[in-house]
N, C-alpha and C positions, 0 to 999 in steps of 0.2 A: 549375179553369180560372179564370184571372183576366186582367184587362186594366187597364192603368193608363197614362194619357197621360203622355208624357215631354216633349213640346214645350211651350213657352210660347205665349201668344197670338200668332197670326200666323206661327208657326214650324212649320207642319205638315210633317212629314217622313214617311219610310216607316214603315208599321206592321210590327212584327216579331212573329213567333211563335216562342217558345222551347219546345222539346219535349224533356224529359228527366225520367226518373223520380226523379231526385235534386233535391229542393227546394233544397239547398245549391248545386248546380251552376246551377240556373235563377237563383237570387239572384245568384250571382257574375257570370253573363253579363249580367244586368240592370244590375248596378253598373258593369261595364266599359262597357256601352252608354251609360249616363248620363254617364260621365266622358270619353267619346270626343270630346265637343265638337261633334258633328254633330247637326243638328236631327232629332228622331225623332217619329213619331206615337205610337200606342199600342203598348205591349209586352204581348202576350198570353202566357200560360203554359199548358202542358198537360203532364200527367205521362205520357202515352203517345200513341200514334198515333191511337187512337179519339177521345180528347179533342181532339186537334189537328184531326181531320177536322170535328168539330162546330164548332170555332171558324172554320175555313176556310169552312164552309157559311154562316156568319152574318156574317162580318166581312171587309172587304178587307184583305189582307195582302200585302206586297211581298217580305218576306224570311222564310224559315223556317230556323231553326237547330235541328237535331235530332241527338239521340243515335241510335245504331242498336239497342243492346241494351236493350230495355224490355219490361216485362210487358204483357199485354193485346193490344197491337198494336205491333210493332217499328217502328223508324225506316225500315227497308228496305221494309216493307209500306206504310208511310205514303208514302214516295217513289214507290212503284209506283202507288199510288192517285192521287197527284198527277199523275203522268205520264199516266195514263189519262183524265184529265178536261181538256178543252180550256180551261176557264176558269181552271185553275191552272197551265197550262204556262209562263206568264210569270213565275211566282214564283221568285225567286232562292233556291237551296237551298244551305245550308251544313251539312256533317256535322261533328259534334264527338263523337269516340268514342275509346275505348281501343284499338280494333282497327285497326291501321295496316297490316295485311297487304296484299300486292299483289292478292290475289283480291278482298278487300273493296273496295279502291280501284277496281279494274276494274269491279266491279259498280256502284259509285256513279257512275262515269263514264257508264254506260249509263242512268242515271236523272237525267241533267241536273244533277248536283251541280257547283256553281261552285267551291266551296272545301272542302277536306278538312282538318280540324284534329284533331290527336291530343291526347288527354288524357294526362297533365296538360299544360296550356298556361300560358304566362305571360300575365298581363293585357294586356301590351303587344301580344302577338300578336293577341289578339281585338280590341283597339282598332284595330290596323292593318287587320285584315280588314274591320271595320265601316266604317272611314273609306274604304277603297278601294271598297267596294260602294256607299256612299252618294254618293261623288264620281263614280262611273261611271254613275249614273242619269242 
């Protein structure tokens, strides 16, 4: 679990939590976020849903970008837990996964997922998602 501020002084933006068991994927999403040109707060990282819950318990987060297939606690389990807690209902949820099936997308819709991105994705696609989310706030 890590967190690193991305905004400069006076540029507080939304805090983001990236949840993926692949360190490479977390790094890629972080890089795209840094290059998006939108002010960001702290970017936190978690390798599974259980680590993500620990971060959510301790830090204010406005956006969660999560994979679904992870060990220990899946992204679906994480989203269900977030849905069950009033204090986390306002967090914007973005799913980033290799499973683009209709049944998985339908399940995500029931868990208040705002955006569903299939891997592999182009960096520009993630930049556009982040830009649209931050300008909609």
